Residue, then its C-alpha position, 0 to 999 in steps of 0.5 A: x500500500x502506498x500513501x501520498x501526502x503533499x508528495x511525501x510518502x510516510x507511514x506510522x510503524x504502529x499502524x503496520x501489521x506484524x506478519x508471522x514467519x515460522x518453520x514447521x518445528x518453530x526453530x525459525x520464527x519471526x514477525x516482520x513489518x515490511x516498511x519499504x513495501x508499505x511505502x510503495x516499494x516492490x519486492x526484489x525490484x529496484x528503481x529500474x522496475x519501479x521499486x526502491x534502491x534499498x529494502x527496510x524491514x522491522x523484525x521481532x524474534x522470540x527467545x530461542x528462535x533464529x530468523x532464518x537458516x545460515x546463508x551467504x548472498x553473492x551480491x546483496x548487502x545487509x545492515x542490521x540495527x538492534x533495537x531491543x534484546x540480545x542475539x548471537x550472530x554466526x558469521x562464517x565460522x565465528x560467533x558474535x554477541x550483539x545487543x540493543x544499540x549495536x549495528x553490524x554489516x554482513x557483506x556479500x559472501x559472508x554466511x550469517x545467521x541471527x539467533x535470539x539468545x536472550x529471554x525477551x523478544x529481539x527487535x532489529x531493523x534489517x536494510x538490504x540493497x535491491x540488486x537486479x539478481x542475487x544467488x544465496x548459498x545455504x551451507x548447512x543444507x547445501x542448497x541455493x536460492x535464486x532471486x528474483x525468481x525465488x527458486x530453491x534447489x540443489x545442484x548436480x555438477x555438470x560440464x558446461x557443454x553437458x546436453x548441448x552437443x545433442x541439440x541441433x545448430x542452424x549452422x556448424x560452429x568450429x570445434x572448441x575445447x571443453x570448459x572446466x566443470x562449474x563448482x557446486x560449492x559456496x560463492x567466492x568470498x568477497x574481499x569485503x567479507x567478514x561481519x563488521x560491528x559497531x556500538x552506536x553509543x561509542x561512535x563520536x558525534x560530529x557536528x555541522x553548523x552553517x555560518x548563520x546557525x540556521x542549518x546544523x546538527x550532530x550526527x553519527x556516521x554508522x555506515x562509515x564506521x562499518x567500513x563504508x566510503x562516502x560517495x563510494x558506491x558502486x566502485x567501493x563502499x556500500x550500496x546505502x548509507x545510514x546516519x543517526x542525526x540529533x537535530x536541536x530546536x530551531x534548526x534544519x538539517x540542511x536547505x530545502x532541496x531535491x535529488x536527481x538520483x538519490x533516495x532518502x528515508x527518515x526513521x523517526x526515533x524520538x521527539x517531533x519535527x516538521x517535514x517541508x515538501x512541495x505541498x507545504x509543511x507536515x508535523x511528524x513524530x517518533x514512530x513514523x517513517x518518511x520516504x523521499x524519492x528522487x525529484x521530491x524537494x524536501x527539508x526536515x526541521x525542528x520547531x519544537x522545544x527538544x532535540x529531534x532524533x532520527x536515522x537518515x537512510x540513503x542509497x549511494x548512486x554513482x552520480x547525483x545532482x541536487x537543486x536548492x529551490x530557495x537559493x536556486x543553487x545546484x550541486x553535483x557529486x562526486x566530488x561535491x561541487x556547489x554552483x549557480x548556473x549561467x546559461x550557455x549554448x551547447x557549442x559555446x567555446x567549442x569551435 
């Protein structure tokens, strides 16, 4: 279900139903809220097919249960933010203890699993990128899953040309050497493999303030602490960026702006604020999620008496262009360049 209000897509988390996922024995058991789907996303489909560049879910896991079997993605990245409870995370052959306030990343190639090792429900956000295709390897049962087809199967090794020589060709091809047999084992480990974890409370607060004091906030760059590279995707870095922002009263995070390529989602944690969009201003509070696709001008402000705390989740497009309607300014990244336009002819200065 997709909701629009003044060009702003927003939901209240409390209004989303919990969907149950349970295996026959109950060993794998969780409840989820598909936040991205509620905001108009399409399962397993990115911007190329009308979906979002990342997928966000809220998961709740009962004590003693696992979310899903241990598995490794060939392409998909997954970022977890623990909200409540404790868990044991298997990452390849190692185990890690995580608790509320931790964030950790599972890059492609890392076989991982989350088990609720505590006595209360485990709750966390899971953020995944929407790649055009992915294969998932389950090492304990030695099976595979293909997305977006969602076909689950086991492999029987064959030669590259097995069953091909018996088919007819429309014309005769030159003979060629037979290739080596393909592997039925796990996908190759990424150079970025290995679980990465940080304690959000231990990250330093950085501060940004404009000369006049109108724009400014304190923030913790979670994705950079987990090994990301600012403006680095897809050559290096992560396919999305997560930042925790503390916005003091009377300030805006940044000027009113729109992105040509970048998507931005705001997860409102505590306090209250105002979102400005093309249709006006709307009050927002903790427990809401707001999405701004490319082309939607937006700004988040704190006009209340207390700090406003929220996460900003954004994808990392290879190139982005920003427009600032109030000042008619522009920006291109990477690298970040801010400017105003002077109209020119296509061939001006070329001849």
